[in-house]
C-alpha positions as CSV (number, residue, x, y, z in Angstrom):
1,M,180.5,35.2,203.1
2,T,183.4,35.7,200.7
3,D,183.2,33.7,197.4
4,A,186.4,31.8,197.1
5,N,186.0,31.7,193.3
6,H,185.7,35.4,193.0
7,T,188.7,37.4,191.8
8,G,189.7,41.0,192.4
9,D,189.4,43.2,195.5
10,D,185.9,41.9,196.2
11,A,187.3,38.4,196.9
12,H,189.0,39.6,200.1
13,P,187.4,41.0,203.3
14,I,187.6,44.7,203.3
15,V,188.3,44.7,207.1
16,R,190.5,42.1,208.7
17,V,191.3,42.1,212.4
18,S,194.1,39.7,213.6
19,G,195.0,39.0,217.2
20,L,193.9,42.5,218.3
21,G,194.6,43.5,221.9
22,V,193.9,46.9,223.4
23,E,195.0,48.0,226.9
24,L,194.0,51.3,228.5
25,G,195.1,52.5,231.9
26,G,196.6,49.1,232.6
27,A,193.3,47.3,232.0
28,T,192.8,44.9,229.1
29,I,189.8,46.1,227.0
30,L,190.2,43.8,224.0
31,D,192.0,40.5,224.0
32,D,192.9,38.4,220.9
33,V,190.1,39.7,218.7
34,N,189.9,38.1,215.3
35,L,187.3,38.9,212.7
36,S,186.8,39.8,209.1
37,V,184.1,41.9,207.3
38,D,183.1,41.2,203.7
39,R,182.6,44.0,201.2
40,G,179.1,45.2,200.9
41,S,177.9,43.7,204.2
42,F,176.3,45.1,207.4
43,V,177.9,43.7,210.5
44,G,176.5,44.3,213.9
45,L,178.6,44.4,217.1
46,I,176.6,43.2,220.0
47,G,177.3,42.4,223.6
48,P,176.7,43.6,227.2
49,N,177.9,47.0,228.4
50,G,181.7,47.1,228.8
51,A,182.2,44.3,226.3
52,G,184.5,46.4,224.2
53,K,182.2,47.4,221.2
54,T,183.2,51.1,221.2
55,T,186.8,50.3,221.7
56,L,186.8,48.0,218.8
57,L,185.2,50.7,216.6
58,R,187.9,53.1,217.6
59,A,190.5,50.5,216.7
60,L,188.9,50.0,213.4
61,N,189.0,53.7,212.4
62,G,192.6,54.1,213.7
63,A,191.8,56.4,216.6
64,L,193.3,53.8,219.0
65,S,196.6,52.1,218.5
66,P,196.5,48.4,219.5
67,S,198.8,47.0,222.1
68,R,199.1,43.9,219.9
69,G,197.7,42.6,216.7
70,T,196.7,44.4,213.5
71,V,193.7,46.0,211.8
72,D,193.7,46.1,207.9
73,V,191.1,48.1,206.0
74,A,191.0,47.8,202.2
75,G,194.4,46.2,202.3
76,E,196.0,49.0,204.3
77,R,197.4,48.7,207.9
78,I,195.1,51.4,209.4
79,H,197.4,52.4,212.2
80,A,200.3,53.0,209.9
81,L,198.4,55.7,208.0
82,S,198.1,59.3,208.7
83,S,194.8,60.6,210.1
84,K,193.7,62.0,206.7
85,A,194.6,58.8,204.9
86,A,192.7,56.6,207.4
87,S,189.7,59.0,207.2
88,R,189.6,58.4,203.4
89,L,189.0,54.6,204.2
90,V,186.8,54.7,207.2
91,A,184.0,57.2,208.3
92,T,182.6,57.2,211.7
93,V,179.1,58.1,213.0
94,P,179.5,58.8,216.7
95,Q,176.9,57.9,219.4
96,D,176.8,61.6,220.6
97,T,174.8,63.6,218.0
98,T,175.8,67.0,219.5
99,L,178.2,69.3,217.7
100,T,180.6,71.7,219.4
101,F,179.7,74.6,217.2
102,D,176.3,75.8,216.0
103,F,176.7,74.9,212.3
104,D,173.9,74.8,209.8
105,V,173.3,71.4,208.3
106,R,175.1,72.0,205.0
107,Q,178.3,73.2,206.9
108,A,178.2,70.2,209.1
109,V,178.0,67.9,206.1
110,R,180.9,69.8,204.3
111,M,183.2,68.8,207.2
112,G,183.1,65.3,205.8
113,R,185.2,66.5,202.8
114,T,188.1,67.4,205.0
115,P,190.1,64.2,204.4
116,H,190.0,64.9,200.6
117,R,191.2,68.5,200.7
118,S,194.8,69.7,200.7
119,R,196.0,72.2,203.2
120,F,195.9,75.1,200.7
121,G,193.3,73.7,198.3
122,G,190.1,75.5,197.8
123,W,186.5,74.1,197.6
124,R,186.1,72.1,194.5
125,E,183.2,71.2,192.4
126,E,183.6,67.5,193.3
127,D,183.4,68.4,197.0
128,E,180.1,70.1,196.4
129,R,178.7,67.2,194.4
130,A,179.7,64.8,197.2
131,V,177.9,67.0,199.8
132,E,174.7,67.3,197.6
133,R,174.7,63.5,197.1
134,A,175.0,63.0,200.9
135,L,172.2,65.4,201.6
136,D,169.9,63.8,199.1
137,R,170.7,60.3,200.2
138,T,169.9,61.0,203.8
139,Q,166.9,63.2,203.1
140,T,168.5,66.2,204.9
141,A,168.5,68.6,201.9
142,G,165.1,70.0,202.9
143,F,166.6,71.5,206.1
144,A,170.1,72.1,204.9
145,D,170.1,75.7,205.9
146,R,168.8,75.1,209.5
147,S,170.9,75.1,212.6
148,V,172.0,71.6,213.7
149,G,171.1,72.6,217.2
150,D,167.4,73.2,216.2
151,L,167.0,69.6,214.9
152,S,165.5,66.6,216.6
153,G,167.6,63.7,217.7
154,G,166.6,61.6,214.6
155,E,167.3,64.5,212.3
156,R,170.8,65.1,213.8
157,Q,171.6,61.4,213.4
158,R,170.8,61.6,209.7
159,V,173.0,64.8,209.4
160,L,176.0,62.9,211.0
161,I,175.4,60.0,208.6
162,A,175.3,62.6,205.7
163,R,178.7,64.0,207.0
164,A,180.1,60.4,206.9
165,L,178.8,59.8,203.4
166,A,180.4,63.0,202.2
167,Q,183.8,61.4,203.2
168,E,183.2,58.9,200.4
169,T,184.8,56.0,202.3
170,P,184.3,52.3,201.5
171,V,183.7,51.6,205.2
172,L,181.1,53.2,207.5
173,L,181.3,52.7,211.3
174,L,178.4,53.6,213.6
175,D,178.5,53.6,217.4
176,E,175.1,52.9,218.8
177,P,173.2,54.7,215.9
178,T,169.8,54.0,217.5
179,A,170.7,55.1,221.0
180,S,168.2,57.7,222.5
181,L,166.0,57.6,219.4
182,D,162.4,56.7,219.4
183,I,161.4,53.5,217.6
184,N,160.4,55.4,214.4
185,H,163.8,57.1,214.1
186,Q,165.5,53.8,215.0
187,V,163.9,52.0,212.1
188,R,164.5,55.0,209.7
189,T,168.2,55.1,210.7
190,L,168.8,51.4,210.2
191,E,166.7,51.3,207.0
192,L,169.0,54.0,205.7
193,V,172.1,52.1,206.6
194,R,170.6,48.9,205.0
195,E,170.1,50.9,201.8
196,L,173.6,52.2,201.8
197,V,174.9,48.6,202.2
198,S,172.7,47.5,199.4
199,S,174.4,50.1,197.1
200,G,177.9,48.8,198.0
201,K,178.9,50.5,201.2
202,T,180.3,48.3,204.1
203,A,178.9,49.1,207.5
204,V,180.0,48.0,211.0
205,A,177.7,49.1,213.8
206,A,177.6,48.7,217.6
207,I,173.9,48.0,218.3
208,H,172.4,47.5,221.8
209,D,169.0,46.2,220.6
210,L,169.5,42.6,219.7
211,N,166.2,42.4,217.7
212,L,167.0,45.4,215.6
213,A,170.5,43.9,215.0
214,A,169.0,40.6,214.0
215,H,166.6,42.2,211.6
216,Y,169.0,44.5,209.7
217,C,172.5,42.9,209.9
218,D,173.9,40.3,207.6
219,E,176.3,39.1,210.4
220,L,176.8,39.6,214.1
221,V,179.9,39.7,216.2
222,L,179.1,39.0,219.9
223,L,181.6,40.4,222.3
224,S,181.9,39.7,226.0
225,A,184.6,40.8,228.4
226,G,186.7,42.0,225.5
227,T,186.7,38.8,223.5
228,V,184.7,37.5,220.5
229,V,182.2,34.9,221.8
230,A,180.5,34.2,218.5
231,T,180.3,35.4,214.9
232,G,178.1,34.6,212.0
233,P,174.5,35.2,210.8
234,P,172.0,36.3,213.4
235,E,170.4,32.8,213.8
236,A,173.8,31.3,214.5
237,V,174.9,33.9,217.1
238,L,171.6,34.7,218.9
239,T,171.1,31.4,220.6
240,E,169.8,30.9,224.2
241,E,173.1,29.3,225.2
242,T,175.4,32.1,223.8
243,L,173.1,34.8,225.3
244,E,173.1,33.2,228.7
245,G,176.9,33.0,228.6
246,A,177.5,36.5,227.3
247,F,174.7,38.4,229.1
248,G,173.8,36.1,232.0
249,A,170.3,36.4,230.7
250,N,167.4,34.0,230.8
251,A,166.1,34.5,227.3
252,V,164.1,32.7,224.7
253,V,164.9,32.9,221.0
254,A,162.3,32.5,218.3
255,R,161.3,33.6,214.9
256,H,159.3,36.8,214.7
257,P,155.9,35.8,213.2
258,V,155.7,38.8,210.9
259,T,159.3,39.6,209.8
260,G,160.7,36.0,210.1
261,S,163.8,37.5,211.8
262,V,165.4,36.0,214.9
263,Y,163.6,37.5,217.9
264,V,165.0,37.6,221.5
265,T,162.9,38.1,224.6
266,A,164.5,38.3,228.0
267,L,162.6,36.5,230.7
268,P,162.5,37.1,234.4
269,E,164.3,34.6,236.6
270,R,161.9,31.8,237.6
271,S,160.6,32.1,241.1
272,T,159.9,28.4,241.4
273,A,162.3,25.5,241.7
274,D,163.5,23.9,238.4
275,G,160.8,21.5,237.1
276,D,158.0,23.3,239.0
277,S,155.2,24.9,237.0
278,Q,154.5,28.6,237.4
279,G,150.8,27.9,236.6
280,R,148.6,26.6,233.8
281,V,147.9,28.8,230.7
282,H,145.7,28.0,227.8
283,V,146.4,29.9,224.5
284,V,143.9,30.6,221.7
285,G,145.6,31.3,218.5
286,G,145.9,30.2,214.9
287,G,147.8,31.2,211.8
288,G,151.0,31.8,213.6
289,T,149.6,34.4,216.0
290,A,150.3,32.4,219.0
291,A,153.8,31.0,218.2
292,R,155.8,33.6,220.1
293,H,153.6,33.4,223.1
294,L,153.9,29.7,223.2
295,Y,157.7,30.0,223.2
296,L,157.7,32.7,225.9
297,L,155.2,31.1,228.2
298,S,156.8,27.7,228.0
299,A,160.3,29.2,228.6
300,A,159.0,31.2,231.6
301,G,157.9,28.0,233.3
302,Y,154.2,27.8,232.6
303,E,152.3,24.6,231.8
304,V,150.9,25.5,228.4
305,S,148.1,24.2,226.3
306,V,146.8,25.6,223.0
307,G,143.9,25.2,220.6
308,A,141.8,24.3,219.0
309,L,144.0,24.5,215.9
310,N,144.0,23.0,212.5
311,E,146.6,20.3,211.7
312,G,149.4,21.9,209.6
313,D,148.9,25.3,211.2
314,T,152.1,27.2,212.2
315,D,150.9,27.3,215.8
316,T,150.3,23.6,215.8
317,E,153.8,22.9,214.6
318,T,155.2,25.3,217.2
319,A,153.3,23.6,219.9
320,R,154.5,20.2,218.8
321,S,158.1,21.3,218.7
322,L,157.8,22.5,222.3
323,G,156.0,19.4,223.4
324,L,152.9,21.3,224.4
325,D,149.3,20.0,224.8
326,A,147.5,21.0,221.6
327,V,143.8,20.4,220.7
328,T,143.6,19.9,216.9
329,V,141.1,19.4,214.2
330,D,141.6,18.4,210.6
331,P,143.1,20.9,208.1
332,F,140.6,23.5,207.0
333,S,137.9,22.0,209.3
334,A,135.8,24.0,211.8
335,V,136.1,23.4,215.6
336,D,133.7,20.6,216.2
337,D,131.8,19.7,219.4
338,E,134.4,17.3,220.5
339,A,137.3,19.8,220.1
340,E,135.2,22.5,221.8
341,A,134.6,20.3,224.8
342,A,138.4,19.6,224.9
343,V,139.2,23.3,224.9
344,E,136.6,24.0,227.6
345,S,138.2,21.4,229.7
346,R,141.6,23.0,229.4
347,V,140.2,26.5,229.9
348,A,138.6,25.2,233.2
349,D,142.0,23.8,234.3
350,A,143.9,27.0,233.3
351,D,144.9,29.8,235.7
352,C,144.8,32.1,232.8
353,V,143.7,32.2,229.1
354,V,145.6,34.1,226.5
355,V,143.7,35.0,223.3
356,A,146.2,35.9,220.5
357,D,145.6,38.5,217.8
358,V,143.9,35.8,215.8
359,E,141.4,36.2,213.0
360,V,137.9,34.9,214.0
361,G,135.4,33.3,211.7
362,A,132.6,30.7,212.0
363,G,135.1,27.9,212.0
364,N,137.0,29.0,215.2
365,L,134.3,31.0,217.0
366,A,134.0,28.1,219.4
367,N,137.5,28.9,220.8
368,L,136.3,32.4,221.9
369,R,133.1,30.9,223.3
370,A,135.2,28.5,225.5
371,A,137.6,31.3,226.4
372,A,134.8,33.6,227.5
373,N,134.1,31.2,230.4
374,A,137.6,31.7,231.9
375,D,138.2,33.5,235.1
376,H,141.3,35.4,233.9
377,V,141.8,36.4,230.3
378,V,144.6,38.2,228.5
379,L,143.8,39.6,225.1
380,V,146.7,40.3,222.8
381,E,145.8,43.2,220.6
382,E,148.0,44.3,217.6
383,R,145.0,45.0,215.3
384,P,141.5,46.2,216.1
385,F,139.2,43.3,216.5
386,A,136.9,44.7,213.8
387,A,139.8,44.2,211.3
388,R,140.1,40.5,212.0
389,N,136.4,39.6,212.8
390,Y,134.7,37.6,210.1
391,A,132.1,36.1,212.4
392,G,129.8,39.2,212.5
393,A,127.7,40.1,215.5
394,A,128.4,36.8,217.2
395,G,132.1,37.5,217.1
396,E,131.6,41.0,218.4
397,R,129.5,39.8,221.4
398,L,132.0,37.2,222.3
399,Y,134.9,39.6,222.1
400,E,133.2,42.1,224.3
401,R,132.5,39.4,226.8
402,L,136.2,38.6,226.8
403,R,137.1,42.3,227.3
404,E,134.8,42.5,230.2
405,R,136.5,39.5,231.9
406,G,140.1,40.3,231.0
407,V,142.8,42.8,230.0
408,A,143.9,43.8,226.6
409,V,147.7,44.2,226.2
410,S,150.4,44.6,223.5
411,P,152.5,41.5,222.6
412,S,155.4,42.8,224.7
413,D,153.3,42.9,227.8
414,V,151.8,39.3,227.7
415,L,154.2,37.7,230.2
416,A,153.6,40.5,232.8
417,A,149.8,40.3,232.3
418,V,149.8,36.5,232.6
419,S,151.9,36.7,235.8
420,D,149.5,39.2,237.2
421,R,146.4,37.1,236.3
422,V,147.9,33.8,237.6
423,G,148.7,35.6,240.8
424,R,145.1,36.7,241.2
425,R,143.9,33.2,240.5
426,A,146.2,31.9,243.2
427,S,144.9,34.4,245.7
428,G,141.2,33.5,245.0
429,P,138.3,34.9,242.9
430,R,138.6,38.5,241.8
431,D,136.9,41.0,244.1
432,S,135.2,42.6,241.1
433,D,133.6,39.4,240.0
434,P,132.4,37.4,243.1
435,D,130.2,35.1,241.0
436,D,133.0,34.0,238.7
437,S,133.3,30.7,240.5
438,D,130.0,29.6,238.9
439,S,130.9,30.9,235.4
440,R,132.2,27.5,234.2
441,D,129.0,25.6,235.4
442,S,126.7,27.2,232.9
443,R,127.2,29.2,229.7
444,P,126.2,32.9,230.2
445,E,122.9,33.7,228.5
446,S,124.4,36.6,226.7
447,L,126.8,34.3,224.8
448,P,125.6,33.1,221.3
449,S,125.0,29.4,221.0
450,E,125.9,29.1,217.4
């Protein structure tokens, strides 16, 4: 946010939108939009399709004249400026990465210098320096002589960002910069924008992926039906209430266990009446590995238990905050016989057991031993078990037993896998394991007793 005690240009928002309205073809696209963007910040425009994100970007760069209201950039009324003057303040990276002509990369980037050149002026040394800086900053210098048409989507995106950088504007606008890119190029693109902002550039981007927006943006502007629904830091904007109102989505909002960023997961509509349980699920976790799954499963309508966990563990605190049934032991203590019996009881009552990507040692081996007696198991695998196994051969044998009885999935597939396993439980014992009904009455001989 702007520091009220700061003096000079930095004390004022570089972009200020007041009462903006845009009508196209007799339809109102934007209505009474008000927002400000601080210098050196990364602001994400989010919202459902048709919310007006692209239209707002076009109004910010002067391409669209408003029906009412104003847009000021760096103290200038953007729509009162000539096209060249506006392009010296705002550079735009379009969603479509195709170019009309088959330029090589260097030629494409040189087009960014157009706003700074007079009609009869030649190519200057300062123009060349700006182009070289843009190529270096975007790591496109290595293929500067290649045709843009021969590049991958991610490479073309970097070329367009380089072209925008060559404009040397204080404000950079990006329309869905991660659209149609694989996850690797999505991250590389937003990392680049984040670096540019850290060096003083101001960026405003329409971003469809809420989790990427939450991770990279300083502030978010949530649009719905052409109006601003919420503005502020990601944790203030991305709430379950605002998302339901804007997207009509049943979603759960949590903190990502690794990045710490706000993390949004859309849930399917519940198939049972309000207050009815979808089924019972027991979760084995620890060290924060189960927190997200606890949020999701609880929000999806399952009756969830978890443990055994140490008091003070992140997963313990998450379970308590959600009002879940948690089996606990003292801090830094191993799972004792009493706790193991409590876990076995909950596993016996569960329709499905979820084993998080937890590190396993002698102290919590009992959790895996109890889970291995479950009829239906979902293993969450982000890391190979060998990388998180500190229990030696005993841990390996138990994990293999779990693999035989269950299914291994990535974190994003947990809800679907649980739904499938609970459905199987409801329809009776699995065809492939006709003797599973006796598995809780006696511990399999192959399981270690230690």
